[in-house]
One Martini backbone bead per residue (centre of mass of N, CA, C, O) as a GRO file, in nm:
protein
  309
    1MET     BB    1  -0.522   4.431   9.007
    2GLY     BB    2  -0.832   4.261   8.975
    3GLY     BB    3  -0.970   4.092   9.200
    4LYS     BB    4  -1.328   4.074   9.219
    5VAL     BB    5  -1.395   4.201   8.935
    6LEU     BB    6  -1.133   4.110   8.758
    7PHE     BB    7  -1.150   3.777   8.705
    8GLY     BB    8  -0.996   3.772   8.403
    9TYR     BB    9  -0.702   3.877   8.437
   10PRO     BB   10  -0.511   3.616   8.423
   11GLY     BB   11  -0.613   3.587   8.093
   12SER     BB   12  -0.470   3.848   8.006
   13TRP     BB   13  -0.271   4.072   7.853
   14ALA     BB   14  -0.217   4.254   8.096
   15HIS     BB   15  -0.096   4.028   8.272
   16CYS     BB   16   0.124   3.931   8.079
   17ILE     BB   17   0.277   4.201   8.073
   18SER     BB   18   0.320   4.239   8.381
   19GLU     BB   19   0.487   3.943   8.398
   20THR     BB   20   0.689   4.076   8.186
   21ILE     BB   21   0.992   4.210   8.152
   22ASP     BB   22   0.999   4.187   7.832
   23HIS     BB   23   0.777   4.333   7.613
   24LYS     BB   24   0.872   4.202   7.343
   25ASP     BB   25   0.751   3.912   7.424
   26VAL     BB   26   0.426   4.054   7.422
   27ALA     BB   27   0.392   4.192   7.163
   28CYS     BB   28   0.070   4.290   7.004
   29LEU     BB   29  -0.041   4.306   6.667
   30PHE     BB   30  -0.340   4.323   6.540
   31ARG     BB   31  -0.533   4.171   6.338
   32HIS     BB   32  -0.749   4.237   6.044
   33GLN     BB   33  -1.063   4.329   5.887
   34SER     BB   34  -1.160   4.535   5.633
   35SER     BB   35  -1.438   4.720   5.576
   36PHE     BB   36  -1.350   4.904   5.343
   37LYS     BB   37  -1.251   4.687   5.147
   38LYS     BB   38  -1.525   4.549   5.115
   39MET     BB   39  -1.686   4.807   5.015
   40GLU     BB   40  -1.517   4.852   4.756
   41LEU     BB   41  -1.649   4.601   4.605
   42TRP     BB   42  -1.943   4.766   4.679
   43PRO     BB   43  -2.048   5.030   4.535
   44LEU     BB   44  -2.323   5.236   4.542
   45GLU     BB   45  -2.270   5.390   4.268
   46GLY     BB   46  -2.354   5.112   4.098
   47GLU     BB   47  -2.644   5.190   4.161
   48CYS     BB   48  -2.948   5.263   4.146
   49ALA     BB   49  -3.151   5.507   4.266
   50ARG     BB   50  -3.350   5.323   4.425
   51VAL     BB   51  -3.135   5.173   4.589
   52ARG     BB   52  -2.995   5.415   4.715
   53ASP     BB   53  -3.239   5.520   4.870
   54LEU     BB   54  -3.290   5.274   5.048
   55VAL     BB   55  -3.009   5.273   5.185
   56GLN     BB   56  -2.997   5.579   5.285
   57ASN     BB   57  -3.282   5.525   5.461
   58SER     BB   58  -3.185   5.295   5.682
   59GLY     BB   59  -2.935   5.401   5.889
   60LEU     BB   60  -2.645   5.259   5.773
   61TYR     BB   61  -2.467   5.429   5.565
   62ASN     BB   62  -2.294   5.610   5.751
   63ALA     BB   63  -2.097   5.382   5.834
   64VAL     BB   64  -1.965   5.354   5.558
   65LEU     BB   65  -1.863   5.655   5.524
   66ASN     BB   66  -1.709   5.635   5.838
   67SER     BB   67  -1.521   5.350   5.764
   68VAL     BB   68  -1.222   5.453   5.604
   69ILE     BB   69  -0.993   5.421   5.781
   70ALA     BB   70  -0.694   5.331   5.832
   71TYR     BB   71  -0.508   5.104   6.008
   72ASP     BB   72  -0.411   5.142   6.359
   73LYS     BB   73  -0.240   4.906   6.528
   74VAL     BB   74  -0.124   5.055   6.773
   75ALA     BB   75  -0.371   5.192   6.894
   76VAL     BB   76  -0.566   4.948   6.909
   77SER     BB   77  -0.382   4.748   7.064
   78SER     BB   78  -0.330   4.925   7.323
   79PHE     BB   79  -0.640   4.920   7.405
   80CYS     BB   80  -0.717   4.622   7.399
   81GLU     BB   81  -0.516   4.540   7.642
   82ARG     BB   82  -0.713   4.741   7.838
   83TYR     BB   83  -0.950   4.552   7.825
   84HIS     BB   84  -1.260   4.477   8.025
   85ALA     BB   85  -1.544   4.277   8.029
   86GLU     BB   86  -1.667   4.307   8.317
   87VAL     BB   87  -1.695   4.650   8.246
   88ASP     BB   88  -1.654   4.769   7.959
   89THR     BB   89  -1.344   4.880   7.989
   90PHE     BB   90  -1.075   5.097   8.013
   91GLN     BB   91  -0.769   5.062   8.178
   92LEU     BB   92  -0.628   5.345   8.328
   93PRO     BB   93  -0.421   5.542   8.514
   94PHE     BB   94  -0.686   5.749   8.580
   95GLY     BB   95  -0.888   5.506   8.494
   96GLU     BB   96  -1.200   5.479   8.320
   97MET     BB   97  -1.325   5.384   7.987
   98ALA     BB   98  -1.591   5.427   7.736
   99ILE     BB   99  -1.779   5.322   7.476
  100THR     BB  100  -2.056   5.482   7.330
  101PRO     BB  101  -2.335   5.545   7.151
  102ASP     BB  102  -2.261   5.844   7.112
  103ASP     BB  103  -1.999   5.781   6.959
  104ALA     BB  104  -2.138   5.647   6.716
  105GLU     BB  105  -2.279   5.908   6.633
  106GLN     BB  106  -2.027   6.104   6.612
  107ILE     BB  107  -1.852   5.911   6.417
  108LEU     BB  108  -2.083   5.743   6.221
  109GLY     BB  109  -2.398   5.840   6.229
  110LEU     BB  110  -2.561   5.674   6.433
  111GLN     BB  111  -2.841   5.590   6.574
  112VAL     BB  112  -2.982   5.569   6.911
  113GLU     BB  113  -3.257   5.579   6.865
  114GLY     BB  114  -3.462   5.296   6.946
  115LYS     BB  115  -3.458   4.981   6.887
  116SER     BB  116  -3.361   4.673   6.988
  117THR     BB  117  -3.171   4.407   6.855
  118GLY     BB  118  -3.167   4.197   7.094
  119GLU     BB  119  -3.460   4.082   7.067
  120LYS     BB  120  -3.392   3.903   6.807
  121PHE     BB  121  -3.165   3.703   6.976
  122LYS     BB  122  -3.318   3.507   7.192
  123LYS     BB  123  -3.342   3.303   6.950
  124ARG     BB  124  -3.292   3.039   6.758
  125PRO     BB  125  -3.317   2.990   6.438
  126SER     BB  126  -3.503   2.842   6.214
  127TRP     BB  127  -3.555   2.726   5.906
  128GLU     BB  128  -3.830   2.867   5.876
  129ASP     BB  129  -3.732   3.147   5.936
  130ILE     BB  130  -3.529   3.169   5.702
  131TYR     BB  131  -3.729   3.121   5.470
  132THR     BB  132  -3.899   3.369   5.531
  133TRP     BB  133  -3.682   3.588   5.501
  134THR     BB  134  -3.586   3.520   5.207
  135LYS     BB  135  -3.863   3.565   5.078
  136ASN     BB  136  -3.909   3.862   5.171
  137LEU     BB  137  -3.621   3.982   5.072
  138PHE     BB  138  -3.562   3.787   4.781
  139GLY     BB  139  -3.770   3.557   4.670
  140TRP     BB  140  -3.704   3.285   4.794
  141ASP     BB  141  -3.684   2.961   4.811
  142SER     BB  142  -3.579   2.691   4.986
  143GLU     BB  143  -3.394   2.576   4.764
  144LYS     BB  144  -3.223   2.828   4.711
  145THR     BB  145  -3.124   2.870   4.996
  146ASN     BB  146  -2.974   2.596   5.022
  147CYS     BB  147  -2.775   2.647   4.781
  148LEU     BB  148  -2.631   2.907   4.936
  149PHE     BB  149  -2.526   2.747   5.143
  150GLU     BB  150  -2.269   2.646   5.316
  151LYS     BB  151  -2.086   2.357   5.272
  152VAL     BB  152  -2.079   2.069   5.473
  153PRO     BB  153  -2.054   1.789   5.611
  154LYS     BB  154  -2.400   1.693   5.582
  155TYR     BB  155  -2.416   2.012   5.667
  156PRO     BB  156  -2.540   2.320   5.652
  157LYS     BB  157  -2.472   2.634   5.691
  158LYS     BB  158  -2.600   2.943   5.833
  159GLU     BB  159  -2.446   3.062   5.559
  160PHE     BB  160  -2.316   3.315   5.355
  161LYS     BB  161  -2.160   3.435   5.084
  162LEU     BB  162  -2.071   3.747   5.003
  163VAL     BB  163  -2.012   3.705   4.699
  164ASP     BB  164  -2.294   3.597   4.630
  165ILE     BB  165  -2.454   3.846   4.708
  166MET     BB  166  -2.308   4.042   4.519
  167ASN     BB  167  -2.351   3.893   4.246
  168MET     BB  168  -2.670   3.897   4.263
  169PHE     BB  169  -2.721   4.236   4.338
  170SER     BB  170  -2.535   4.381   4.170
  171GLY     BB  171  -2.562   4.616   3.908
  172THR     BB  172  -2.842   4.785   3.867
  173GLU     BB  173  -2.774   5.004   3.664
  174LYS     BB  174  -2.721   4.812   3.429
  175LYS     BB  175  -2.987   4.648   3.442
  176GLU     BB  176  -3.177   4.890   3.388
  177LYS     BB  177  -3.066   4.962   3.103
  178GLU     BB  178  -3.117   4.675   2.973
  179GLY     BB  179  -3.438   4.592   3.122
  180GLY     BB  180  -3.513   4.661   3.390
  181LEU     BB  181  -3.677   4.730   3.715
  182SER     BB  182  -3.838   4.650   3.977
  183ASP     BB  183  -3.920   4.741   4.290
  184MET     BB  184  -3.864   4.459   4.410
  185GLU     BB  185  -3.577   4.422   4.294
  186CYS     BB  186  -3.462   4.669   4.445
  187ARG     BB  187  -3.521   4.560   4.728
  188TYR     BB  188  -3.348   4.310   4.710
  189ALA     BB  189  -3.080   4.462   4.659
  190ALA     BB  190  -3.085   4.630   4.923
  191ALA     BB  191  -3.087   4.388   5.114
  192GLY     BB  192  -2.817   4.272   5.017
  193TYR     BB  193  -2.646   4.519   5.089
  194LEU     BB  194  -2.719   4.526   5.398
  195LEU     BB  195  -2.609   4.249   5.464
  196TYR     BB  196  -2.320   4.328   5.387
  197VAL     BB  197  -2.298   4.557   5.599
  198LEU     BB  198  -2.346   4.396   5.856
  199ALA     BB  199  -2.089   4.206   5.809
  200SER     BB  200  -1.864   4.448   5.747
  201VAL     BB  201  -1.949   4.700   5.964
  202ILE     BB  202  -2.131   4.626   6.218
  203PHE     BB  203  -2.064   4.276   6.242
  204PRO     BB  204  -1.769   4.202   6.241
  205ASP     BB  205  -1.590   3.889   6.207
  206SER     BB  206  -1.429   3.573   6.175
  207LYS     BB  207  -1.579   3.488   5.905
  208GLY     BB  208  -1.535   3.721   5.688
  209ASN     BB  209  -1.683   3.588   5.392
  210ARG     BB  210  -1.932   3.564   5.592
  211VAL     BB  211  -2.292   3.523   5.671
  212SER     BB  212  -2.537   3.522   5.889
  213ALA     BB  213  -2.876   3.439   5.885
  214ASN     BB  214  -2.951   3.592   6.152
  215LEU     BB  215  -2.945   3.890   6.018
  216LEU     BB  216  -3.212   3.895   5.854
  217GLN     BB  217  -3.414   3.991   6.086
  218LEU     BB  218  -3.315   4.302   6.064
  219LEU     BB  219  -3.477   4.326   5.762
  220ASP     BB  220  -3.742   4.186   5.900
  221PRO     BB  221  -3.899   4.424   5.839
  222TRP     BB  222  -3.814   4.680   5.633
  223GLU     BB  223  -3.957   4.922   5.791
  224ASP     BB  224  -3.759   4.871   6.063
  225VAL     BB  225  -3.460   4.943   6.003
  226SER     BB  226  -3.478   5.265   6.086
  227LYS     BB  227  -3.567   5.191   6.411
  228TYR     BB  228  -3.290   5.133   6.513
  229SER     BB  229  -3.017   5.112   6.746
  230TRP     BB  230  -2.718   5.111   6.594
  231GLY     BB  231  -2.526   5.232   6.804
  232THR     BB  232  -2.573   5.012   7.019
  233ALA     BB  233  -2.508   4.759   6.847
  234ILE     BB  234  -2.208   4.825   6.771
  235ILE     BB  235  -2.104   4.840   7.063
  236ALA     BB  236  -2.176   4.558   7.159
  237HIS     BB  237  -2.002   4.413   6.948
  238LEU     BB  238  -1.729   4.548   7.005
  239ASN     BB  239  -1.706   4.454   7.299
  240GLY     BB  240  -1.695   4.152   7.229
  241GLN     BB  241  -1.431   4.174   7.059
  242LEU     BB  242  -1.252   4.298   7.280
  243SER     BB  243  -1.279   4.067   7.475
  244GLN     BB  244  -1.134   3.859   7.295
  245GLY     BB  245  -0.869   4.030   7.238
  246SER     BB  246  -0.779   4.049   7.557
  247ARG     BB  247  -0.683   3.772   7.537
  248LYS     BB  248  -0.451   3.560   7.568
  249LEU     BB  249  -0.295   3.505   7.247
  250THR     BB  250  -0.435   3.693   7.081
  251SER     BB  251  -0.420   3.816   6.712
  252GLN     BB  252  -0.727   3.907   6.667
  253ILE     BB  253  -0.951   4.170   6.553
  254ASN     BB  254  -1.284   4.282   6.561
  255GLY     BB  255  -1.491   4.493   6.423
  256ASN     BB  256  -1.528   4.841   6.434
  257LEU     BB  257  -1.221   5.005   6.415
  258ALA     BB  258  -1.285   5.296   6.340
  259LEU     BB  259  -1.425   5.370   6.602
  260ILE     BB  260  -1.187   5.330   6.805
  261GLN     BB  261  -0.974   5.500   6.658
  262VAL     BB  262  -1.125   5.775   6.661
  263TRP     BB  263  -1.173   5.777   6.963
  264ILE     BB  264  -0.877   5.808   7.035
  265TYR     BB  265  -0.821   6.072   6.882
  266ASP     BB  266  -1.043   6.244   7.023
  267HIS     BB  267  -0.941   6.178   7.340
  268PHE     BB  268  -0.606   6.159   7.244
  269PRO     BB  269  -0.427   6.403   7.103
  270SER     BB  270  -0.136   6.344   7.215
  271LEU     BB  271  -0.091   6.076   7.041
  272ILE     BB  272  -0.098   6.263   6.749
  273LYS     BB  273   0.070   6.525   6.751
  274ASP     BB  274   0.365   6.360   6.664
  275ASN     BB  275   0.223   6.191   6.433
  276GLU     BB  276   0.304   6.134   6.099
  277ASP     BB  277   0.051   5.922   6.038
  278VAL     BB  278  -0.135   6.166   6.141
  279GLU     BB  279  -0.410   6.353   5.992
  280LEU     BB  280  -0.597   6.597   5.882
  281ASN     BB  281  -0.886   6.635   5.702
  282PRO     BB  282  -0.954   6.885   5.473
  283GLN     BB  283  -1.262   6.770   5.398
  284TRP     BB  284  -1.353   6.815   5.670
  285SER     BB  285  -1.648   6.910   5.854
  286LYS     BB  286  -1.791   7.077   6.085
  287GLY     BB  287  -2.045   6.852   6.225
  288SER     BB  288  -1.943   6.603   6.131
  289PRO     BB  289  -1.853   6.310   6.140
  290THR     BB  290  -1.534   6.187   6.269
  291GLY     BB  291  -1.458   5.948   6.071
  292THR     BB  292  -1.323   6.180   5.852
  293LYS     BB  293  -1.105   6.363   6.013
  294TYR     BB  294  -0.889   6.140   5.955
  295LEU     BB  295  -0.553   6.036   5.855
  296PHE     BB  296  -0.395   5.726   5.779
  297THR     BB  297  -0.043   5.675   5.650
  298GLY     BB  298   0.056   5.422   5.745
  299SER     BB  299   0.195   5.128   5.745
  300GLN     BB  300   0.088   4.779   5.711
  301ASP     BB  301   0.383   4.624   5.720
  302ARG     BB  302   0.493   4.720   5.962
  303GLU     BB  303   0.544   4.616   6.279
  304GLN     BB  304   0.580   4.831   6.536
  305THR     BB  305   0.669   4.735   6.825
  306ASP     BB  306   0.805   4.987   6.950
  307ALA     BB  307   0.551   5.168   6.939
  308LEU     BB  308   0.383   5.000   7.134
  309ILE     BB  309   0.593   5.010   7.378
   0.00000   0.00000   0.00000
């Protein structure tokens, strides 16, 4: 292994494990941040019908519905340490495998056909870009936008706190009953919810409770949101996170881990055949995305180093 293609192999977990006699000394169960737990804090059921319709027609909500499985740190960690960024594949005893956009469609229900989101990120956004996006999406002026950016010494970061977005736009069902909402206010709330989804489910990273203003451009113009290949976008982001996680001494992995976890269960049924922590979901129906096909009931607190080895 290694050679001329896998030039990053010497700095990988795979190399570290291979060079260590007692694997207990290098067993790593990756920490993560749960997309499902974040979305539980902002259930779409608490929003008015107009906001729900806008979100459900965006092409993104299926990922929320199908990213609910509890984290199986043994399965995800064991595959992450076999990932190699040079070829974006898992190196396995019988060959190599990759997660594809089609898998994102089958597991999360995300569309594959459509425009690439990568075109949007070719240049670093200016402050004027960000002011334009926040005005179009939320009706904010530049002063309000600046007030909501996370402050650091001297300069604000181009990031919002997710809790600020949620507090500002959630609860539209209650607001509508109390005083009514205009169609534009509903669209602002839907844009806020989808920005929360992009940070929590589609592109989760080490920022945790913050979201980059760079993601705003994926929602503006609003009419284009449903036209993107979100299946391709989520795979590209997940591969980037797997690449970081596969490096030696890394202890946390990000990205939509429900996708890789269910992909493992779908493609390697022998790994879960006698696993008492994994069972089929009796409420799942054939033909639906497989994101809800399985239930993981294992403890999140147990170390499980022996199971990984």
